[in-house]
C-alpha positions in Angstrom: 155.1 66.2 102.9 153.8 68.6 105.5 154.5 71.5 103.3 152.4 70.2 100.4 149.2 71.9 101.6 150.7 75.4 102.0 152.7 75.0 98.8 149.5 74.1 96.8 147.7 77.1 98.4 150.5 79.4 97.6 150.6 78.1 94.0 146.9 78.6 93.5 147.0 82.1 95.0 149.9 83.0 92.7 147.9 81.7 89.7 144.8 83.7 90.7 146.9 86.8 91.1 148.5 86.2 87.6 145.0 85.7 86.1 143.8 88.9 87.7 146.8 90.8 86.3 146.2 89.3 82.9 142.6 90.3 83.0 143.4 93.8 84.0 146.0 94.1 81.2 143.5 92.7 78.7 140.7 95.1 79.8 143.0 98.1 80.3 142.8 99.4 76.8 139.0 99.4 76.9 138.8 101.5 80.1 138.7 105.2 79.8 137.2 107.4 82.7 136.6 110.4 80.4 134.5 108.4 77.9 132.7 106.6 80.8 131.9 110.0 82.4 130.6 111.5 79.2 128.3 108.5 78.5 127.2 107.7 82.1 126.9 111.3 83.3 125.2 112.5 80.1 122.7 109.6 80.2 121.9 110.2 83.8 121.5 113.9 83.3 119.2 113.5 80.3 117.0 110.9 82.1 116.7 113.1 85.1 115.7 116.1 83.0 113.0 114.2 81.1 111.5 112.2 83.9 109.6 113.2 87.0 111.4 112.5 90.3 108.6 110.2 91.4 108.9 108.0 88.3 112.7 108.2 88.6 112.5 106.8 92.1 110.2 104.0 90.9 112.7 103.1 88.2 115.5 102.7 90.7 113.2 100.9 93.2 112.1 98.4 90.6 115.6 96.9 90.2 115.2 94.5 93.1 112.0 93.2 91.6 114.0 91.8 88.7 115.3 89.1 91.0 111.9 87.9 92.1 109.8 85.2 90.6 107.0 85.9 88.3 103.8 87.1 90.0 101.2 84.4 90.5 97.7 85.0 91.8 97.2 81.5 93.2 98.0 82.4 96.8 95.6 85.3 96.7 92.9 83.2 95.1 93.3 80.7 97.9 93.2 83.5 100.5 90.0 84.9 99.0 88.4 81.4 99.1 89.3 81.2 102.8 87.9 84.6 103.5 84.7 83.6 101.8 84.4 80.6 104.1 84.9 82.8 107.1 82.3 85.2 105.9 79.8 82.4 105.3 80.4 81.0 108.8 80.8 84.1 111.0 79.3 86.8 108.9 80.9 89.4 106.5 81.7 91.7 109.4 84.2 89.2 110.7 86.4 90.0 107.6 87.0 93.5 109.0 89.5 92.0 111.4 91.3 89.9 108.8 95.0 90.7 108.0 95.4 91.0 104.2 98.8 92.0 102.9 97.8 92.6 99.2 96.4 96.1 98.8 94.0 95.3 96.0 92.4 92.4 97.8 92.3 94.4 101.0 90.4 97.3 99.3 87.9 94.9 97.7 87.3 93.1 101.0 86.7 96.5 102.7 84.2 97.4 100.1 82.4 94.0 100.5 82.3 94.6 104.3 80.7 98.0 103.6 78.1 96.3 101.4 79.4 97.1 97.9 77.7 95.3 95.0 79.7 93.1 92.5 80.0 96.0 90.0 81.5 98.3 92.6 84.0 95.6 93.6 85.0 95.1 90.0 85.4 98.8 89.5 87.7 99.0 92.6 89.8 96.1 91.4 90.2 97.5 87.8 91.1 100.9 89.0 93.7 99.5 91.3 95.1 97.3 88.5 95.3 100.1 86.1 97.1 102.3 88.6 99.5 99.5 89.3 100.1 99.0 85.5 100.8 102.8 85.1 103.3 102.7 87.9 105.1 99.7 86.5 105.2 101.1 83.0 106.5 104.4 84.4 109.4 102.5 86.0 110.1 100.7 82.7 110.0 103.9 80.8 112.9 105.3 82.9 115.1 102.5 81.6 113.8 102.7 78.1 114.7 106.4 78.1 118.2 105.5 79.2 118.5 102.9 76.4 117.4 105.6 73.9 119.8 108.3 75.3 123.0 106.2 75.9 123.9 105.8 72.2 123.4 109.5 71.6 125.7 110.3 74.5 128.2 107.9 73.0 128.1 109.9 69.8 128.6 113.1 71.8 131.7 111.5 73.4 132.9 110.6 69.9 132.6 114.2 68.7 134.3 115.5 71.8 137.2 113.0 71.2 137.5 114.0 67.6 137.6 117.7 68.4 140.3 117.0 71.0 142.2 114.9 68.5 142.1 117.6 65.8 143.3 120.2 68.4 146.2 117.9 69.2 147.5 117.4 65.7 150.7 119.2 66.6 151.3 116.8 69.5 151.3 113.2 68.3 151.5 111.8 71.8 148.0 113.2 72.6 146.3 111.9 69.5 146.0 108.4 70.9 144.2 109.4 74.1 141.7 111.6 72.1 141.1 108.8 69.6 140.5 106.4 72.6 137.8 108.7 74.0 136.2 109.0 70.6 136.0 105.3 70.0 135.3 104.1 73.6 132.4 106.6 74.1 130.6 105.0 71.2 131.3 101.5 72.6 130.1 102.5 76.1 126.9 104.0 74.8 126.1 100.8 72.8 126.9 98.6 75.8 124.8 100.6 78.3 121.8 100.6 75.9 122.0 97.0 74.7 123.3 95.1 77.8 121.8 97.2 80.7 119.0 99.6 80.1 117.1 97.9 77.3 117.0 94.4 79.0 115.9 96.0 82.3 113.1 97.9 80.5 112.0 94.8 78.6 111.9 92.7 81.8 110.0 95.3 83.7 107.4 95.5 81.0 107.1 91.8 80.7 106.6 91.5 84.5 104.0 94.2 84.5 102.0 92.5 81.7 102.2 89.2 83.6 101.0 90.7 86.9 98.2 92.6 85.2 97.0 89.3 83.6 97.3 87.4 86.8 95.3 90.0 88.8 92.4 89.6 86.5 91.8 86.2 88.2 90.9 88.0 91.4 87.8 89.7 90.0 85.6 86.6 89.7 85.9 85.2 93.3 85.7 88.7 94.9 82.6 89.6 92.8 81.0 86.3 93.7 81.7 87.0 97.4 80.1 90.4 97.0 77.1 89.0 95.3 76.7 86.4 98.1 77.2 88.8 101.0 75.5 91.9 99.7 71.9 90.6 100.4 73.0 89.3 103.8 74.6 92.7 104.6 71.4 94.5 103.7 69.3 92.2 105.9 71.7 92.4 108.9 70.5 95.9 110.1 66.9 94.6 110.0 67.8 91.6 112.2 69.6 93.8 114.6 66.7 96.2 114.8 64.2 93.3 115.4 66.4 91.8 118.2 66.6 95.2 119.8 62.9 95.7 119.6 62.3 92.3 121.1 64.6 93.0 124.0 63.0 96.4 124.6 59.5 94.9 124.7 60.6 92.2 127.1 
């Protein structure tokens, strides 16, 4: 009875090993390094040639974003409301010491501290939002380009395999390998485009549209803060000058 545990563990390990062997044997006919190199290398080379390096880096850096939740502006709206209460209680200049992680909100608050009017704050937010959209769409375009190129590279691999097959007609043993390259290259191109590149591009575009829509919610509270604080900001130098004059006269 004491050997039951080790025996069960050994049995399970043996079964897992057999399953791995069976899986490898099942997938073996569909694995060809030559076809994979033609499709993968050709797609990568074409994307690099048609894309700026800056956008190419954005496309790679955007991959971790796919695992994040959808962007919601609620925390930023709450933070803006809290900053508005601080400005109403301690003055707009107190916001200059606030720690704001979001770049768009930080730029708008800095403009409000400098005395910008609501129209100027709205222009800053829209410019930042449009720039962000362009960056996100550039990243999505990298993967859309890969989805467009991969099937063409699959056809290139098919042609290479067919040429190799025709050149090997005198050697029947080499025909099978050449035909495998021809068929698997088309398969790899379709899989890369349909299961990898195209879904990534679609998700990046969807996330960009969602974030752009959510960020429009930031305009109203920040513009209202600017409208409330701009007159006070204009009056503040007069108050300081009056206090200075009173102290000098005393």
